[in-house]
N, C-alpha and C positions, 0 to 999 in steps of 0.2 A: 908772307904778310897775313896776320890773323885779322879777321873781321867777321861780324855777324849782325844780323838785324832781327827784329822780333815784331810780332803782331799780337795785340791784346784783344781780349773778348770781354763780354759783359759779366762773365761768371768766374773770373780769376784764371782762366786758361790762357797760357801764353805759348804762341808758336814761334820757335827759334829757327833761324835760317843761317847756316854756316856758309859764309861767302869767302872763306879763306882761299888763298892761292895754293894750288897743288905743287908740292915739291917735285923737282925734276932731277933725275940722275944725269951724270955727264953723258951717258949714251942715249939720252932722250926718253927713256922709259919712265913713266910716272910711278910713284910708289904710293902705297896706301898709308894715309896719315892715321895715326892713333889719336882719338879725341877723348876728352873727358870734360864733362860739364858739371859745374857746381852752381846750383840755382840760387844760392844764398839763403835758403830756408831749410837746409838739410837734405834737399833732394839732389840727385846726381843722375847723369846719363852718359852713355858712350855713343849714342846715335849721332848721325850727322845733322839731322834737322829734328830735334826732339820737340815734343809737346809736353808742357808741364802745367799742372794745376796748383795754384797758390791758394792757401786756406783763407787768406785775408788780403785786402787791398793794402797798398803801401809801396815803399821804395825797397828794392832788393839789389844786392851786389852780386852780379853774375860773373863767373870766371870760366873762360874757355881755355883748356890746355890742349895744344896741338902743334903740328909743324915738324920740320926737320931742319935744323935741330929743334927739339921741343921748346915751345915758347908758351906764353900765356897772355890772355887779353882780359882785362877787368873792366866791366861796364856796369853802371848803375841803371836799373830799369824801374819804371813806375807801373804798378798794377792799379788800374783805375777802380773806383768804387764799384762794388757789385750792383747789378741791376737786372731785373727780369729780362729774359729774351723778348724782343718785340715780336709778338705773334698776333694773328687775327683768326677768329672763328667765324667771321662773316656776319651779315646783318640778320636781325631777328626776322622770322618768317611767320606767315599766317596761312593756315590751311583749313580745309573742311574736315570734319570728322571722317576718317576712313581714307583720306588722301595722304600723300607723302611730300617730304621736303628734301631737297638736295643740299646738304651741308658742305662747306668748303673751308678748310683751314690752311693757313700759309705761315711760313716763317721758320721752318725747320725740316728735318728729315724723318724724325720718329714722332708718332702720334699716339695718344692714349685718350679715348673718349669715355665719358661716364655721365649718367648711368648707361648701361648697355641696353636697357629696355627700349624697344622700338627701333634699334639701329641694326643695319645689316652687317656692319663691321665696326670694331672699336679701335683698330690699329691702322686705319687708312686715313688719308687726308680728307676724303670726300664721301663720307657715309650717307646712305639714304635713311632718313628718319621717318618713321610711321607711328608716332605716339598716339595713344588713345585719349590723352588729355594734355593740356598745356604743360610742356616740359622744358626745363632749362638744362642744356647739355654743356658740360665742361670738357675742355680739351687741354691736355698738357703736351707741349711740343718741345722736342729736343733737337738741337742742331748738331752739326758735325763735331763741335768742340765739347759736347756734353752740356752745353748751357740749356736751361729750360725756361719756359714761360707758359703762362696759362691764360685762357680767355674762355668766354662762354657765349652761347647763343640760345635764345628762347624760341621755341616753336609753339605758337599759339594755335590751339585747336578750337574751332568754332563749330557749333552744331549746324547741320543742314536745316534750312527753313521748313516749317510746317505751316502752309497757308490754309486758312479756314475762311470760306466765304459764308455769307448769310444763307439761311435756309431758303429753299424754293418757295416761291410766293405766287399768288394769283391776283390779278387786277382787272378792272373793267376797261373796256375800250376808252381811250382818252385819259386813263388814270396814270399814276406814277408810283413807283416803288423805290424805296431807299435801299440800295445795295451796300454791303459792308464787307471788308476783308481785313484780316489781322494775321499776325505772325511774321511779317516782313518789314523791311524798311523802305521799300519802293514797290510800286504796283503798276501793272499794265492790264487794262481790260480790253477784251475783244468779243464780238464785233463792236465797232463804235456806234452802230445804228441805235439811236434812241437814248444814248448816254449823255449826261451833262459834262462828263470829262472821262478821259481814258487813262490818265496817269495819277489818279487820286485814289485813296483807299475806300471812299464812300460816295460813289457817283449816284445820281438820280437817274432811274431808267424809265423811259416813256416809249416802249416799243408798241408798234401797231399790230404786231402778230406775236405769237408765242416764240420766245427767243431764249436760247441757252447762252448765258454770258460766262466766259472763261476769264479768270483773273490769274495772272502770273505774278508771283511775288518774289522779290530778291531778299535773301537773308543778309547777314552781316557782310558788309562790303569786302572784308578780308577773305571771306569764303567764296564769294562770287558764284554761289549756287542758287538755283531758282526752283520753285515748286508751283503747282497749279491747283485750283479748285474751280468748281462750276456751280452756278446757281441758275435755275430755270425760272423764267418769268412767264407764266401762262396768262395770256390775254383772253378774257371772256367777253363775248358780246352781251349786251343787256337783254333781258327778256322782252318779249313782245306781248302786248295785252290788247284785247278787243272787248268792247263793251256794247251793251244794248244801245240802239240809236236813241237820240232824243225823242221824247214822247210826251203826250198829254194825258192827264187823268182828272177825273171829277174830284172836286174838293171833298176830302174825307175818305177817298178811296185808296186802295193799295195796289201795288203791282210788283212783280219780281224784276230784279236787275241782275244780269249775268255778266261776269268777268271771266274771259277765257285767256289764260296766260301761258306762254311758251317759255320754258326755262332755258332755252338756248343750249340744249344738250347737257346741261348740268343735272346731277341727281336732284330730285326733289327732297325736301318740301320747298314750295314757293311760299313766300309770305305776302299776304294781301292786307292792305289797310285802306278802309273807306273813310273819307272825311267830307262833310261833318258826320258824326255818328248819329246826330239827332234825326229822327224819322226813319231809322233803319233798325231792323230786328237783330242785325249782326254786323259788326264793322270789320271782321277779319275773314268772312266767308266768301266763296266764289259766287254764290247766288244769295242775294239778300232780298228781303221784302221791304219795299219803300212805302211809307205812308206820309207823304208830305202835307204840311198844313198850308204851304204856299209854294210858289214856283221855287225849285231848289236845284242847284247844280252840285252833284256829288263827284268827287275825285277819288279814284282808286290807284294806289301805288303798288306795283308788283316788284318784289325783290327776290332774286335767285340766291343760290347757296354761296356765290362769290361776292354777294353784296351789291351786285349791279341791279339797277332798277329802271322801270319804265312806268309811265302813268297815262291815264286816259280819263276823260270826264264825260258825264252824261247829265243832261238837264231834263228834269221832269216838271212840266208846266201843270200847275193846279188851276183848274177852271171850273166855273159854274155854268154848266150847260143847261 
């Protein structure tokens, strides 16, 4: 009894399976059957389970000649419309510049990746990709029947972040400085002491002592890399100033007034300003000559190099003795 079955594929390849019964001699010994296949498109074979590739989809009349005595079986088969092999190159990936991505293709037995740049192999299913710029990799996959399919995967390369903090700054005790950071998409500042916020790009700093603030910035979320920068906020105490004690003078007379200022360790010069300037021979000197026409209170403001200031006042009473 002649019989066969067949399996079709996506690319015109048909696998035939001869399921005919074996002839038996009277003594029980099996004999080898002679087979001949006619695939209906001009192709033939003498194999028991041949594989044949059809050039086009459609209906074909297949004949199998075999048996003892020799017989034939005629069957019409249908070759389905050709379609690409269903393959997968995997999901797109995101890496930092200099990092690598593990690619994974499935759907067949033979693999051909392109371009080769950045890949450690082009004929394996799971190459390691280390591109220097965003690259789309294409893979052609072939199965055991010779059917092929293609797919692609893109490896996006993002630059590692470069975080830049504002320049070092100096402020007076009780003052505030606006800090700034750029180059990332998210930021974390430390220490938190004196900061208005620790997860914003531009916190306000009010430290009571000199503090080095470190900002950690995250770059593109796909890269997941961070970088740091530091800004030092130097806190300067105000200068101290001492003046001549309040005193009296005869109307029309003159006397010197002395202002002694300490710059709180900062380099000089110190800036002095006397007000009002009327009745003084100099309103920016440490020692001035006062000639009041009436009782007058002079105020002197001392400012150091950091812009911190202190003030003191002296009253000179003008009297007729």
